[in-house]
PyMOL Python script that loads the backbone (N, CA, C, O; Angstrom):
from pymol import cmd

cmd.read_pdbstr("""\
ATOM      1  N   MET A   1      83.384  92.027  82.492  1.00  0.00           N
ATOM      2  CA  MET A   1      84.461  91.207  83.290  1.00  0.00           C
ATOM      3  C   MET A   1      84.892  90.194  82.429  1.00  0.00           C
ATOM      4  O   MET A   1      83.937  89.644  81.880  1.00  0.00           O
ATOM      5  N   ILE A   2      86.075  89.711  82.087  1.00  0.00           N
ATOM      6  CA  ILE A   2      86.512  88.724  81.352  1.00  0.00           C
ATOM      7  C   ILE A   2      86.654  87.599  82.125  1.00  0.00           C
ATOM      8  O   ILE A   2      87.226  87.962  83.153  1.00  0.00           O
ATOM      9  N   LYS A   3      86.374  86.130  82.174  1.00  0.00           N
ATOM     10  CA  LYS A   3      86.653  85.537  83.011  1.00  0.00           C
ATOM     11  C   LYS A   3      87.118  83.889  82.115  1.00  0.00           C
ATOM     12  O   LYS A   3      86.456  82.961  81.650  1.00  0.00           O
ATOM     13  N   PRO A   4      88.820  84.251  82.235  1.00  0.00           N
ATOM     14  CA  PRO A   4      89.374  83.000  81.531  1.00  0.00           C
ATOM     15  C   PRO A   4      88.956  81.757  81.792  1.00  0.00           C
ATOM     16  O   PRO A   4      88.081  81.609  82.645  1.00  0.00           O
ATOM     17  N   PRO A   5      89.446  80.744  81.179  1.00  0.00           N
ATOM     18  CA  PRO A   5      88.752  79.247  81.656  1.00  0.00           C
ATOM     19  C   PRO A   5      89.841  78.955  82.632  1.00  0.00           C
ATOM     20  O   PRO A   5      91.017  79.304  82.535  1.00  0.00           O
ATOM     21  N   GLY A   6      89.129  78.073  83.850  1.00  0.00           N
ATOM     22  CA  GLY A   6      90.001  77.619  84.910  1.00  0.00           C
ATOM     23  C   GLY A   6      89.857  78.605  85.848  1.00  0.00           C
ATOM     24  O   GLY A   6      90.025  78.123  86.968  1.00  0.00           O
ATOM     25  N   LEU A   7      89.577  79.974  85.883  1.00  0.00           N
ATOM     26  CA  LEU A   7      89.801  81.031  86.962  1.00  0.00           C
ATOM     27  C   LEU A   7      88.628  80.893  87.651  1.00  0.00           C
ATOM     28  O   LEU A   7      87.496  81.088  87.209  1.00  0.00           O
ATOM     29  N   LYS A   8      89.085  80.395  89.249  1.00  0.00           N
ATOM     30  CA  LYS A   8      87.770  80.146  90.279  1.00  0.00           C
ATOM     31  C   LYS A   8      87.949  81.567  91.022  1.00  0.00           C
ATOM     32  O   LYS A   8      88.942  82.295  91.029  1.00  0.00           O
ATOM     33  N   LYS A   9      86.728  81.744  91.629  1.00  0.00           N
ATOM     34  CA  LYS A   9      86.773  82.564  92.867  1.00  0.00           C
ATOM     35  C   LYS A   9      87.725  82.548  93.729  1.00  0.00           C
ATOM     36  O   LYS A   9      88.012  81.549  94.389  1.00  0.00           O
ATOM     37  N   GLY A  10      88.497  84.009  93.833  1.00  0.00           N
ATOM     38  CA  GLY A  10      89.343  84.003  95.102  1.00  0.00           C
ATOM     39  C   GLY A  10      91.048  83.662  94.191  1.00  0.00           C
ATOM     40  O   GLY A  10      92.055  83.714  94.897  1.00  0.00           O
ATOM     41  N   ASP A  11      91.187  83.386  92.894  1.00  0.00           N
ATOM     42  CA  ASP A  11      92.381  83.114  92.307  1.00  0.00           C
ATOM     43  C   ASP A  11      93.199  84.107  91.831  1.00  0.00           C
ATOM     44  O   ASP A  11      94.334  83.835  91.440  1.00  0.00           O
ATOM     45  N   SER A  12      92.742  85.281  91.814  1.00  0.00           N
ATOM     46  CA  SER A  12      93.227  86.321  91.461  1.00  0.00           C
ATOM     47  C   SER A  12      92.746  88.021  92.053  1.00  0.00           C
ATOM     48  O   SER A  12      91.666  88.206  92.614  1.00  0.00           O
ATOM     49  N   ILE A  13      93.483  88.841  91.869  1.00  0.00           N
ATOM     50  CA  ILE A  13      93.133  89.663  92.831  1.00  0.00           C
ATOM     51  C   ILE A  13      93.929  91.177  91.226  1.00  0.00           C
ATOM     52  O   ILE A  13      95.044  91.213  90.704  1.00  0.00           O
ATOM     53  N   TYR A  14      92.691  92.102  91.004  1.00  0.00           N
ATOM     54  CA  TYR A  14      92.822  93.059  90.167  1.00  0.00           C
ATOM     55  C   TYR A  14      92.984  94.401  90.877  1.00  0.00           C
ATOM     56  O   TYR A  14      91.945  94.628  91.496  1.00  0.00           O
ATOM     57  N   ILE A  15      93.654  95.133  90.992  1.00  0.00           N
ATOM     58  CA  ILE A  15      94.168  96.141  91.841  1.00  0.00           C
ATOM     59  C   ILE A  15      94.130  97.653  90.474  1.00  0.00           C
ATOM     60  O   ILE A  15      94.972  97.829  89.594  1.00  0.00           O
ATOM     61  N   CYS A  16      92.988  98.436  90.719  1.00  0.00           N
ATOM     62  CA  CYS A  16      93.064  99.731  89.954  1.00  0.00           C
ATOM     63  C   CYS A  16      92.901 100.729  91.068  1.00  0.00           C
ATOM     64  O   CYS A  16      91.800 100.831  91.609  1.00  0.00           O
ATOM     65  N   THR A  17      93.928 101.482  91.455  1.00  0.00           N
ATOM     66  CA  THR A  17      93.788 102.479  92.262  1.00  0.00           C
ATOM     67  C   THR A  17      93.423 104.173  91.578  1.00  0.00           C
ATOM     68  O   THR A  17      94.233 104.544  90.729  1.00  0.00           O
ATOM     69  N   PRO A  18      92.574 104.900  91.829  1.00  0.00           N
ATOM     70  CA  PRO A  18      92.255 106.343  91.275  1.00  0.00           C
ATOM     71  C   PRO A  18      93.242 107.158  91.681  1.00  0.00           C
ATOM     72  O   PRO A  18      93.273 108.109  90.900  1.00  0.00           O
ATOM     73  N   ALA A  19      94.164 107.273  92.611  1.00  0.00           N
ATOM     74  CA  ALA A  19      95.233 108.023  92.852  1.00  0.00           C
ATOM     75  C   ALA A  19      96.530 107.269  92.748  1.00  0.00           C
ATOM     76  O   ALA A  19      96.622 106.303  91.990  1.00  0.00           O
ATOM     77  N   LYS A  20      97.417 107.633  93.400  1.00  0.00           N
ATOM     78  CA  LYS A  20      98.704 107.322  93.684  1.00  0.00           C
ATOM     79  C   LYS A  20      98.865 105.867  93.420  1.00  0.00           C
ATOM     80  O   LYS A  20      97.964 105.156  93.865  1.00  0.00           O
ATOM     81  N   ALA A  21      99.783 105.320  92.820  1.00  0.00           N
ATOM     82  CA  ALA A  21      99.595 103.889  92.544  1.00  0.00           C
ATOM     83  C   ALA A  21     100.281 102.836  93.529  1.00  0.00           C
ATOM     84  O   ALA A  21      99.986 101.641  93.564  1.00  0.00           O
ATOM     85  N   ILE A  22     101.059 103.344  94.174  1.00  0.00           N
ATOM     86  CA  ILE A  22     101.550 103.065  95.750  1.00  0.00           C
ATOM     87  C   ILE A  22     100.550 102.230  96.555  1.00  0.00           C
ATOM     88  O   ILE A  22     100.752 101.125  97.059  1.00  0.00           O
ATOM     89  N   ALA A  23      99.317 103.045  96.581  1.00  0.00           N
ATOM     90  CA  ALA A  23      98.246 102.187  97.076  1.00  0.00           C
ATOM     91  C   ALA A  23      98.283 100.695  96.611  1.00  0.00           C
ATOM     92  O   ALA A  23      98.638  99.695  97.234  1.00  0.00           O
ATOM     93  N   GLY A  24      97.916 100.804  95.616  1.00  0.00           N
ATOM     94  CA  GLY A  24      97.677  99.407  94.901  1.00  0.00           C
ATOM     95  C   GLY A  24      98.898  98.144  95.232  1.00  0.00           C
ATOM     96  O   GLY A  24      98.620  96.946  95.197  1.00  0.00           O
ATOM     97  N   VAL A  25      99.945  98.557  95.474  1.00  0.00           N
ATOM     98  CA  VAL A  25     100.913  97.283  96.461  1.00  0.00           C
ATOM     99  C   VAL A  25     100.680  97.527  97.842  1.00  0.00           C
ATOM    100  O   VAL A  25     101.440  96.935  98.608  1.00  0.00           O
ATOM    101  N   GLN A  26      99.803  98.264  98.344  1.00  0.00           N
ATOM    102  CA  GLN A  26      99.688  98.527  99.993  1.00  0.00           C
ATOM    103  C   GLN A  26      98.659  97.568 100.000  1.00  0.00           C
ATOM    104  O   GLN A  26      98.299  97.042 101.054  1.00  0.00           O
ATOM    105  N   ILE A  27      98.219  97.331  99.046  1.00  0.00           N
ATOM    106  CA  ILE A  27      96.605  96.154  99.153  1.00  0.00           C
ATOM    107  C   ILE A  27      97.135  95.052  98.741  1.00  0.00           C
ATOM    108  O   ILE A  27      96.729  94.050  99.330  1.00  0.00           O
ATOM    109  N   ALA A  28      97.842  94.906  97.996  1.00  0.00           N
ATOM    110  CA  ALA A  28      98.415  93.663  97.660  1.00  0.00           C
ATOM    111  C   ALA A  28      99.385  93.077  98.599  1.00  0.00           C
ATOM    112  O   ALA A  28      99.086  91.913  98.867  1.00  0.00           O
ATOM    113  N   GLU A  29     100.465  93.505  99.195  1.00  0.00           N
ATOM    114  CA  GLU A  29     101.157  92.924  99.742  1.00  0.00           C
ATOM    115  C   GLU A  29     100.648  92.207 101.311  1.00  0.00           C
ATOM    116  O   GLU A  29     101.343  91.372 101.890  1.00  0.00           O
ATOM    117  N   PRO A  30      99.573  92.615 101.741  1.00  0.00           N
ATOM    118  CA  PRO A  30      98.870  91.797 102.596  1.00  0.00           C
ATOM    119  C   PRO A  30      97.914  90.685 102.338  1.00  0.00           C
ATOM    120  O   PRO A  30      97.509  89.803 103.095  1.00  0.00           O
ATOM    121  N   ALA A  31      97.602  90.983 100.859  1.00  0.00           N
ATOM    122  CA  ALA A  31      96.789  89.454 100.690  1.00  0.00           C
ATOM    123  C   ALA A  31      97.554  88.700  99.808  1.00  0.00           C
ATOM    124  O   ALA A  31      96.983  87.837  99.141  1.00  0.00           O
ATOM    125  N   ILE A  32      98.860  88.895  99.682  1.00  0.00           N
ATOM    126  CA  ILE A  32     100.001  87.753  99.179  1.00  0.00           C
ATOM    127  C   ILE A  32     100.827  87.324 100.128  1.00  0.00           C
ATOM    128  O   ILE A  32     101.691  86.452 100.039  1.00  0.00           O
ATOM    129  N   LYS A  33     100.503  88.019 101.103  1.00  0.00           N
ATOM    130  CA  LYS A  33     101.260  87.328 102.616  1.00  0.00           C
ATOM    131  C   LYS A  33     100.278  86.039 103.121  1.00  0.00           C
ATOM    132  O   LYS A  33     100.668  84.901 103.382  1.00  0.00           O
ATOM    133  N   LEU A  34      98.830  86.578 103.183  1.00  0.00           N
ATOM    134  CA  LEU A  34      97.942  85.669 103.465  1.00  0.00           C
ATOM    135  C   LEU A  34      97.578  84.425 102.391  1.00  0.00           C
ATOM    136  O   LEU A  34      97.232  83.374 102.930  1.00  0.00           O
ATOM    137  N   ARG A  35      97.633  84.450 100.648  1.00  0.00           N
ATOM    138  CA  ARG A  35      97.782  83.813  99.934  1.00  0.00           C
ATOM    139  C   ARG A  35      98.514  83.856  98.773  1.00  0.00           C
ATOM    140  O   ARG A  35      98.186  84.200  97.638  1.00  0.00           O
ATOM    141  N   PRO A  36      99.765  83.376  99.313  1.00  0.00           N
ATOM    142  CA  PRO A  36     100.918  83.343  98.161  1.00  0.00           C
ATOM    143  C   PRO A  36     100.647  82.801  96.818  1.00  0.00           C
ATOM    144  O   PRO A  36     101.320  83.288  95.910  1.00  0.00           O
ATOM    145  N   GLU A  37      99.682  81.772  96.476  1.00  0.00           N
ATOM    146  CA  GLU A  37      99.120  81.751  95.515  1.00  0.00           C
ATOM    147  C   GLU A  37      98.314  82.551  94.309  1.00  0.00           C
ATOM    148  O   GLU A  37      98.036  82.328  93.131  1.00  0.00           O
ATOM    149  N   LEU A  38      98.083  83.672  95.330  1.00  0.00           N
ATOM    150  CA  LEU A  38      97.120  84.931  94.587  1.00  0.00           C
ATOM    151  C   LEU A  38      97.789  85.221  93.978  1.00  0.00           C
ATOM    152  O   LEU A  38      98.970  85.424  94.262  1.00  0.00           O
ATOM    153  N   LYS A  39      96.813  85.454  91.965  1.00  0.00           N
ATOM    154  CA  LYS A  39      97.733  86.230  91.165  1.00  0.00           C
ATOM    155  C   LYS A  39      97.130  87.612  91.245  1.00  0.00           C
ATOM    156  O   LYS A  39      96.011  87.824  91.713  1.00  0.00           O
ATOM    157  N   VAL A  40      97.923  88.524  90.770  1.00  0.00           N
ATOM    158  CA  VAL A  40      97.896  89.842  91.205  1.00  0.00           C
ATOM    159  C   VAL A  40      98.186  90.626  89.697  1.00  0.00           C
ATOM    160  O   VAL A  40      99.144  90.291  88.999  1.00  0.00           O
ATOM    161  N   ILE A  41      97.378  91.544  89.353  1.00  0.00           N
ATOM    162  CA  ILE A  41      97.574  92.360  88.137  1.00  0.00           C
ATOM    163  C   ILE A  41      97.376  94.058  88.474  1.00  0.00           C
ATOM    164  O   ILE A  41      96.272  94.564  88.673  1.00  0.00           O
ATOM    165  N   PHE A  42      98.595  94.767  88.493  1.00  0.00           N
ATOM    166  CA  PHE A  42      98.451  95.980  88.671  1.00  0.00           C
ATOM    167  C   PHE A  42      97.729  97.048  87.682  1.00  0.00           C
ATOM    168  O   PHE A  42      97.969  96.713  86.521  1.00  0.00           O
ATOM    169  N   ILE A  43      97.007  98.103  87.736  1.00  0.00           N
ATOM    170  CA  ILE A  43      96.461  98.325  86.723  1.00  0.00           C
ATOM    171  C   ILE A  43      96.580  99.969  87.185  1.00  0.00           C
ATOM    172  O   ILE A  43      95.941 100.361  88.161  1.00  0.00           O
ATOM    173  N   SER A  44      97.388 100.829  86.456  1.00  0.00           N
ATOM    174  CA  SER A  44      97.703 101.920  87.150  1.00  0.00           C
ATOM    175  C   SER A  44      97.725 102.759  85.631  1.00  0.00           C
ATOM    176  O   SER A  44      97.931 102.289  84.512  1.00  0.00           O
ATOM    177  N   GLY A  45      97.394 104.365  86.090  1.00  0.00           N
ATOM    178  CA  GLY A  45      98.019 105.252  85.272  1.00  0.00           C
ATOM    179  C   GLY A  45      99.511 106.017  85.863  1.00  0.00           C
ATOM    180  O   GLY A  45     100.281 106.927  85.557  1.00  0.00           O
ATOM    181  N   TYR A  46      99.395 105.393  86.487  1.00  0.00           N
ATOM    182  CA  TYR A  46     101.451 105.749  87.271  1.00  0.00           C
ATOM    183  C   TYR A  46     102.072 104.272  87.415  1.00  0.00           C
ATOM    184  O   TYR A  46     102.264 103.690  88.482  1.00  0.00           O
ATOM    185  N   PRO A  47     102.293 103.881  86.384  1.00  0.00           N
ATOM    186  CA  PRO A  47     103.052 102.427  85.956  1.00  0.00           C
ATOM    187  C   PRO A  47     104.570 102.805  86.767  1.00  0.00           C
ATOM    188  O   PRO A  47     104.914 101.879  87.502  1.00  0.00           O
ATOM    189  N   GLN A  48     105.157 103.532  86.765  1.00  0.00           N
ATOM    190  CA  GLN A  48     106.572 103.769  87.132  1.00  0.00           C
ATOM    191  C   GLN A  48     106.693 103.705  88.914  1.00  0.00           C
ATOM    192  O   GLN A  48     107.455 103.086  89.655  1.00  0.00           O
ATOM    193  N   GLU A  49     105.417 104.775  89.208  1.00  0.00           N
ATOM    194  CA  GLU A  49     105.397 104.481  90.813  1.00  0.00           C
ATOM    195  C   GLU A  49     105.208 103.193  91.034  1.00  0.00           C
ATOM    196  O   GLU A  49     106.004 102.996  91.953  1.00  0.00           O
ATOM    197  N   ILE A  50     104.631 102.055  90.789  1.00  0.00           N
ATOM    198  CA  ILE A  50     104.560 100.874  91.131  1.00  0.00           C
ATOM    199  C   ILE A  50     106.301 100.496  91.100  1.00  0.00           C
ATOM    200  O   ILE A  50     106.862 100.338  92.185  1.00  0.00           O
ATOM    201  N   LEU A  51     106.981 100.383  89.999  1.00  0.00           N
ATOM    202  CA  LEU A  51     108.004  99.861  90.127  1.00  0.00           C
ATOM    203  C   LEU A  51     109.090 100.814  91.026  1.00  0.00           C
ATOM    204  O   LEU A  51     110.218 100.393  91.281  1.00  0.00           O
ATOM    205  N   ASP A  52     108.704 101.894  91.389  1.00  0.00           N
ATOM    206  CA  ASP A  52     109.430 102.535  92.238  1.00  0.00           C
ATOM    207  C   ASP A  52     109.455 102.061  93.434  1.00  0.00           C
ATOM    208  O   ASP A  52     110.580 102.005  93.931  1.00  0.00           O
ATOM    209  N   CYS A  53     108.571 101.691  94.082  1.00  0.00           N
ATOM    210  CA  CYS A  53     108.277 101.234  95.349  1.00  0.00           C
ATOM    211  C   CYS A  53     109.569 100.292  95.578  1.00  0.00           C
ATOM    212  O   CYS A  53     110.284 100.543  96.548  1.00  0.00           O
ATOM    213  N   ASN A  54     109.873  99.286  94.777  1.00  0.00           N
ATOM    214  CA  ASN A  54     110.488  98.232  95.470  1.00  0.00           C
ATOM    215  C   ASN A  54     109.916  96.946  95.824  1.00  0.00           C
ATOM    216  O   ASN A  54     110.556  95.898  95.903  1.00  0.00           O
ATOM    217  N   SER A  55     108.616  97.094  96.043  1.00  0.00           N
ATOM    218  CA  SER A  55     108.271  95.910  96.422  1.00  0.00           C
ATOM    219  C   SER A  55     108.624  94.432  96.139  1.00  0.00           C
ATOM    220  O   SER A  55     109.077  94.171  95.025  1.00  0.00           O
ATOM    221  N   PRO A  56     108.499  93.681  96.824  1.00  0.00           N
ATOM    222  CA  PRO A  56     108.881  92.469  95.803  1.00  0.00           C
ATOM    223  C   PRO A  56     107.887  91.561  94.579  1.00  0.00           C
ATOM    224  O   PRO A  56     108.098  90.811  93.626  1.00  0.00           O
ATOM    225  N   ILE A  57     106.683  92.180  95.309  1.00  0.00           N
ATOM    226  CA  ILE A  57     105.862  91.537  94.283  1.00  0.00           C
ATOM    227  C   ILE A  57     105.745  92.208  92.761  1.00  0.00           C
ATOM    228  O   ILE A  57     105.318  91.675  91.737  1.00  0.00           O
ATOM    229  N   THR A  58     106.289  93.621  92.965  1.00  0.00           N
ATOM    230  CA  THR A  58     106.436  94.129  91.718  1.00  0.00           C
ATOM    231  C   THR A  58     106.912  93.379  90.875  1.00  0.00           C
ATOM    232  O   THR A  58     106.171  92.965  89.983  1.00  0.00           O
ATOM    233  N   ARG A  59     108.271  92.997  90.920  1.00  0.00           N
ATOM    234  CA  ARG A  59     108.932  91.850  89.959  1.00  0.00           C
ATOM    235  C   ARG A  59     108.266  90.945  89.210  1.00  0.00           C
ATOM    236  O   ARG A  59     108.439  90.727  88.010  1.00  0.00           O
ATOM    237  N   ASN A  60     107.267  90.265  90.163  1.00  0.00           N
ATOM    238  CA  ASN A  60     106.561  88.903  89.629  1.00  0.00           C
ATOM    239  C   ASN A  60     105.165  89.469  88.985  1.00  0.00           C
ATOM    240  O   ASN A  60     104.963  88.770  87.992  1.00  0.00           O
ATOM    241  N   ALA A  61     104.400  90.168  89.083  1.00  0.00           N
ATOM    242  CA  ALA A  61     103.053  90.999  88.867  1.00  0.00           C
ATOM    243  C   ALA A  61     103.266  91.767  88.030  1.00  0.00           C
ATOM    244  O   ALA A  61     104.110  92.662  88.093  1.00  0.00           O
ATOM    245  N   PRO A  62     102.102  91.400  86.580  1.00  0.00           N
ATOM    246  CA  PRO A  62     102.315  92.786  85.311  1.00  0.00           C
ATOM    247  C   PRO A  62     101.652  93.670  85.567  1.00  0.00           C
ATOM    248  O   PRO A  62     100.587  93.625  86.183  1.00  0.00           O
ATOM    249  N   ILE A  63     102.279  94.762  85.055  1.00  0.00           N
ATOM    250  CA  ILE A  63     101.666  95.948  85.425  1.00  0.00           C
ATOM    251  C   ILE A  63     101.214  96.900  84.286  1.00  0.00           C
ATOM    252  O   ILE A  63     101.999  97.645  83.699  1.00  0.00           O
ATOM    253  N   LEU A  64      99.727  96.808  83.987  1.00  0.00           N
ATOM    254  CA  LEU A  64      98.914  97.336  82.858  1.00  0.00           C
ATOM    255  C   LEU A  64      99.098  98.518  83.038  1.00  0.00           C
ATOM    256  O   LEU A  64      98.828  99.019  84.130  1.00  0.00           O
ATOM    257  N   ALA A  65      99.645  99.312  81.927  1.00  0.00           N
ATOM    258  CA  ALA A  65      99.472 101.048  81.986  1.00  0.00           C
ATOM    259  C   ALA A  65      98.110 101.409  81.269  1.00  0.00           C
ATOM    260  O   ALA A  65      97.737 100.914  80.205  1.00  0.00           O
ATOM    261  N   LYS A  66      97.383 102.406  82.064  1.00  0.00           N
ATOM    262  CA  LYS A  66      96.405 102.845  81.468  1.00  0.00           C
ATOM    263  C   LYS A  66      96.448 103.748  80.559  1.00  0.00           C
ATOM    264  O   LYS A  66      97.208 104.595  81.028  1.00  0.00           O
ATOM    265  N   PRO A  67      95.987 104.215  79.203  1.00  0.00           N
ATOM    266  CA  PRO A  67      94.424 103.302  79.088  1.00  0.00           C
ATOM    267  C   PRO A  67      95.075 101.853  78.313  1.00  0.00           C
ATOM    268  O   PRO A  67      96.246 101.636  78.004  1.00  0.00           O
ATOM    269  N   PHE A  68      94.004 101.074  78.149  1.00  0.00           N
ATOM    270  CA  PHE A  68      94.573 100.074  77.667  1.00  0.00           C
ATOM    271  C   PHE A  68      93.154  99.025  77.308  1.00  0.00           C
ATOM    272  O   PHE A  68      92.243  98.825  78.112  1.00  0.00           O
ATOM    273  N   ASP A  69      93.225  98.511  76.085  1.00  0.00           N
ATOM    274  CA  ASP A  69      91.942  97.679  75.462  1.00  0.00           C
ATOM    275  C   ASP A  69      91.650  96.208  76.198  1.00  0.00           C
ATOM    276  O   ASP A  69      92.569  95.630  76.779  1.00  0.00           O
ATOM    277  N   LEU A  70      90.584  95.761  76.145  1.00  0.00           N
ATOM    278  CA  LEU A  70      90.112  94.614  76.713  1.00  0.00           C
ATOM    279  C   LEU A  70      91.095  93.523  76.227  1.00  0.00           C
ATOM    280  O   LEU A  70      91.621  92.791  77.065  1.00  0.00           O
ATOM    281  N   ASP A  71      91.357  93.385  74.955  1.00  0.00           N
ATOM    282  CA  ASP A  71      92.474  92.428  74.682  1.00  0.00           C
ATOM    283  C   ASP A  71      93.617  92.301  75.012  1.00  0.00           C
ATOM    284  O   ASP A  71      94.104  91.173  75.090  1.00  0.00           O
ATOM    285  N   THR A  72      94.512  93.683  75.355  1.00  0.00           N
ATOM    286  CA  THR A  72      95.306  93.480  76.282  1.00  0.00           C
ATOM    287  C   THR A  72      95.047  92.942  77.771  1.00  0.00           C
ATOM    288  O   THR A  72      95.753  92.149  78.395  1.00  0.00           O
ATOM    289  N   LEU A  73      93.937  93.528  78.160  1.00  0.00           N
ATOM    290  CA  LEU A  73      93.646  92.898  79.602  1.00  0.00           C
ATOM    291  C   LEU A  73      93.709  91.427  79.373  1.00  0.00           C
ATOM    292  O   LEU A  73      94.235  90.805  80.296  1.00  0.00           O
ATOM    293  N   HIS A  74      93.274  90.693  78.307  1.00  0.00           N
ATOM    294  CA  HIS A  74      92.926  89.096  78.319  1.00  0.00           C
ATOM    295  C   HIS A  74      94.134  88.612  78.215  1.00  0.00           C
ATOM    296  O   HIS A  74      94.434  87.588  78.830  1.00  0.00           O
ATOM    297  N   GLU A  75      95.154  89.359  77.307  1.00  0.00           N
ATOM    298  CA  GLU A  75      96.549  88.576  77.446  1.00  0.00           C
ATOM    299  C   GLU A  75      97.165  88.630  78.207  1.00  0.00           C
ATOM    300  O   GLU A  75      98.009  87.745  78.343  1.00  0.00           O
ATOM    301  N   HIS A  76      97.074  89.774  79.187  1.00  0.00           N
ATOM    302  CA  HIS A  76      97.940  90.031  80.517  1.00  0.00           C
ATOM    303  C   HIS A  76      97.250  88.704  81.790  1.00  0.00           C
ATOM    304  O   HIS A  76      98.037  88.296  82.644  1.00  0.00           O
ATOM    305  N   ILE A  77      95.951  88.217  81.771  1.00  0.00           N
ATOM    306  CA  ILE A  77      95.383  87.590  82.333  1.00  0.00           C
ATOM    307  C   ILE A  77      96.129  85.743  81.892  1.00  0.00           C
ATOM    308  O   ILE A  77      96.704  84.833  82.489  1.00  0.00           O
ATOM    309  N   GLN A  78      95.678  86.018  80.625  1.00  0.00           N
ATOM    310  CA  GLN A  78      96.349  84.813  80.308  1.00  0.00           C
ATOM    311  C   GLN A  78      97.589  84.345  80.547  1.00  0.00           C
ATOM    312  O   GLN A  78      97.661  83.176  80.925  1.00  0.00           O
ATOM    313  N   ARG A  79      98.551  84.942  80.424  1.00  0.00           N
ATOM    314  CA  ARG A  79      99.716  84.875  80.541  1.00  0.00           C
ATOM    315  C   ARG A  79     100.056  84.684  82.012  1.00  0.00           C
ATOM    316  O   ARG A  79     100.738  83.692  82.266  1.00  0.00           O
ATOM    317  N   LEU A  80      99.651  85.566  83.147  1.00  0.00           N
ATOM    318  CA  LEU A  80      99.313  85.098  84.179  1.00  0.00           C
ATOM    319  C   LEU A  80      98.782  83.784  84.716  1.00  0.00           C
ATOM    320  O   LEU A  80      99.178  83.369  85.806  1.00  0.00           O
ATOM    321  N   LEU A  81      98.223  83.361  84.256  1.00  0.00           N
ATOM    322  CA  LEU A  81      97.189  81.922  84.225  1.00  0.00           C
ATOM    323  C   LEU A  81      98.044  80.676  83.606  1.00  0.00           C
ATOM    324  O   LEU A  81      97.612  79.526  83.685  1.00  0.00           O
ATOM    325  N   ALA A  82      99.360  81.010  82.947  1.00  0.00           N
ATOM    326  CA  ALA A  82      99.884  79.696  82.455  1.00  0.00           C
ATOM    327  C   ALA A  82     100.598  79.638  83.133  1.00  0.00           C
ATOM    328  O   ALA A  82     101.358  78.670  83.148  1.00  0.00           O
TER     329      ALA A  82
END
""", "prot")
cmd.dss("prot")
cmd.show_as("cartoon", "prot")
cmd.util.cbc("prot")
cmd.orient("prot")
């Protein structure tokens, strides 16, 4: 796992669900309600389903479509923390 500089435990959540992408949104929504400052990256083989669910968090959280390489993940993390 890549740990960017300045990232502390509990600062972020990376959601990768094995089935339908909507489950990741259902996991993230209550987490964001508890910790609004939480950073979320959705990782999915079904990125369009994440967008189609119309959740407010999908407008701000990056969605990383599978497959991807570690450099791409690192870039998304860096942008999220900037």
